[in-house]
C-alpha positions in Angstrom: 0.0 0.0 0.0 2.9 2.4 0.8 4.4 1.7 -2.6 1.1 2.5 -4.3 0.8 5.8 -2.4 4.3 6.7 -3.2 3.8 5.9 -6.9 0.7 8.1 -6.9 2.8 11.0 -5.6 5.0 10.7 -8.7 2.0 11.8 -10.8 2.6 15.5 -10.1 6.0 15.3 -11.7 5.3 13.5 -14.9 3.6 16.4 -16.8 6.6 18.7 -16.6 9.0 16.7 -18.6 9.6 17.9 -22.2 9.7 15.8 -25.4 13.4 14.8 -25.0 12.2 11.3 -24.0 10.2 10.7 -27.2 13.1 8.5 -28.5 12.5 5.8 -26.0 11.9 2.3 -27.5 8.4 1.9 -28.9 8.5 -1.8 -29.2 8.1 -2.0 -33.0 10.5 -4.9 -33.6 13.7 -3.0 -33.0 16.8 -4.6 -31.4 17.6 -1.2 -29.9 16.1 2.3 -29.6 18.5 3.6 -32.3 17.1 1.2 -35.0 14.1 2.2 -37.1 10.7 0.7 -36.3 9.9 -2.6 -38.0 6.4 -3.9 -38.7 6.7 -7.6 -39.6 9.6 -7.5 -42.1 9.0 -3.9 -43.2 11.5 -1.3 -42.0 10.3 2.3 -41.8 13.5 3.4 -43.5 12.4 1.9 -46.7 11.0 4.7 -49.0 8.2 2.4 -50.3 7.1 1.6 -46.7 7.1 5.4 -45.9 5.0 6.1 -49.0 2.5 3.4 -47.9 2.2 5.1 -44.5 1.7 8.5 -46.2 -1.0 7.1 -48.4 -2.9 5.3 -45.7 -4.5 7.6 -43.1 -5.1 4.8 -40.6 -1.5 3.7 -40.7 -0.4 7.2 -40.2 -2.7 7.6 -37.2 -1.4 4.4 -35.8 2.2 5.5 -36.1 1.5 9.0 -34.6 -0.4 7.3 -31.7 2.5 4.9 -31.2 5.0 7.6 -31.0 2.8 9.7 -28.7 2.4 6.8 -26.3 6.1 6.2 -26.3 6.6 9.9 -25.5 4.1 9.7 -22.6 5.8 6.6 -21.2 9.1 8.4 -21.5 7.9 11.3 -19.5 6.7 9.0 -16.8 10.0 7.1 -16.8 11.9 10.4 -16.5 9.6 11.5 -13.6 10.2 8.2 -11.8 14.0 8.6 -12.3 13.8 12.1 -10.9 12.1 10.8 -7.7 14.5 7.9 -7.5 17.6 10.1 -7.6 15.9 12.8 -5.4 18.6 15.4 -5.8 16.7 18.0 -3.7 15.8 15.7 -0.9 12.0 16.2 -1.3 10.9 12.6 -1.1 10.7 10.0 1.7 12.6 6.7 1.5 9.4 4.8 0.8 8.7 7.1 -2.2 12.3 6.6 -3.5 12.0 2.9 -3.0 8.8 2.8 -5.0 10.4 4.8 -7.8 13.4 2.6 -7.8 11.2 -0.5 -8.1 9.3 1.0 -11.0 12.5 2.1 -12.7 14.4 -1.1 -12.2 11.6 -3.3 -13.4 10.9 -1.0 -16.4 7.3 -1.7 -15.5 6.1 1.5 -17.2 6.9 0.1 -20.6 4.8 -3.0 -19.9 1.7 -1.3 -18.4 -1.5 -0.7 -20.2 -2.8 2.9 -20.5 -5.5 2.0 -18.0 -2.9 0.8 -15.4 -0.8 3.9 -15.9 -3.8 6.2 -15.5 -4.8 4.3 -12.3 -1.3 4.5 -10.9 -0.2 8.0 -12.0 -3.6 9.6 -12.3 -3.6 13.2 -13.6 0.2 13.0 -14.2 -0.3 10.3 -16.8 -3.2 12.2 -18.4 -1.1 15.4 -18.6 1.9 13.7 -20.1 -0.3 11.8 -22.7 -2.1 15.1 -23.6 1.2 16.9 -23.9 2.7 14.2 -26.1 -0.4 14.1 -28.3 -0.2 17.8 -28.8 3.6 17.6 -29.7 3.0 14.8 -32.2 0.3 16.8 -34.0 3.0 19.4 -34.7 5.2 16.9 -36.6 4.6 16.9 -40.3 3.5 13.5 -41.8 6.6 13.2 -44.0 8.9 13.8 -40.9 6.9 11.4 -38.9 7.4 8.4 -41.2 11.1 9.2 -41.5 12.7 7.7 -38.4 15.9 9.6 -39.1 14.2 13.0 -38.9 11.3 12.4 -36.5 13.2 13.0 -33.2 15.1 15.9 -34.6 11.9 17.6 -35.7 10.4 17.2 -32.2 13.6 18.5 -30.5 13.6 21.5 -32.9 10.0 22.5 -32.3 10.0 26.1 -31.0 9.7 26.6 -27.3 6.5 28.6 -27.9 5.0 25.4 -29.3 6.2 23.4 -26.3 4.8 26.0 -23.9 1.5 26.0 -25.8 1.3 22.2 -25.6 2.0 22.3 -21.9 -0.8 24.8 -21.4 -3.3 22.9 -23.6 -2.3 19.6 -21.9 -2.9 21.2 -18.4 -6.3 22.5 -19.5 -7.4 19.3 -21.1 -6.2 17.3 -18.0 -8.2 19.5 -15.7 -11.3 19.0 -17.8 -10.8 15.2 -17.9 -10.3 15.0 -14.1 -13.4 17.2 -13.6 -15.5 14.9 -15.9 -14.2 11.8 -14.0 -15.3 13.4 -10.7 -18.8 14.0 -12.1 -19.2 10.3 -13.0 
């Protein structure tokens, strides 16, 4: 129970992390995070595969959602790491132990969205909303090119990042308010 409570306290941190963790592995057949995603035997570096994604709106939505989910999981992972390291001495030993367990087991990468929302609450919602906003700013042609995708996200202007943070906060507040009504 203490570990669950400590993990819930991590929620407040997860929305403040920027898009630098969007490069975390997304689980699309890569041997490492540096390799391009693979779907079955198709590599996203192949121009014909890229063109297929550009011509199929459903495939493009799937790819955008996959990257957005990886971004959200990356922000939560970074928040857990920040609690685990606790450079400012703000957290109790129980909270640091819970963060260490989550980090060491890499459980965040294995959880469903529902589990993460239950564990991290508004923090997960905020990070997911932020990452969705950031991914909408990436052009389709850049999204299907794994060599350019992360660079494009990193080079988004800070005004765009701030806008996405504000929109994510507003949307999260609405979602939490709607959940309380139900």
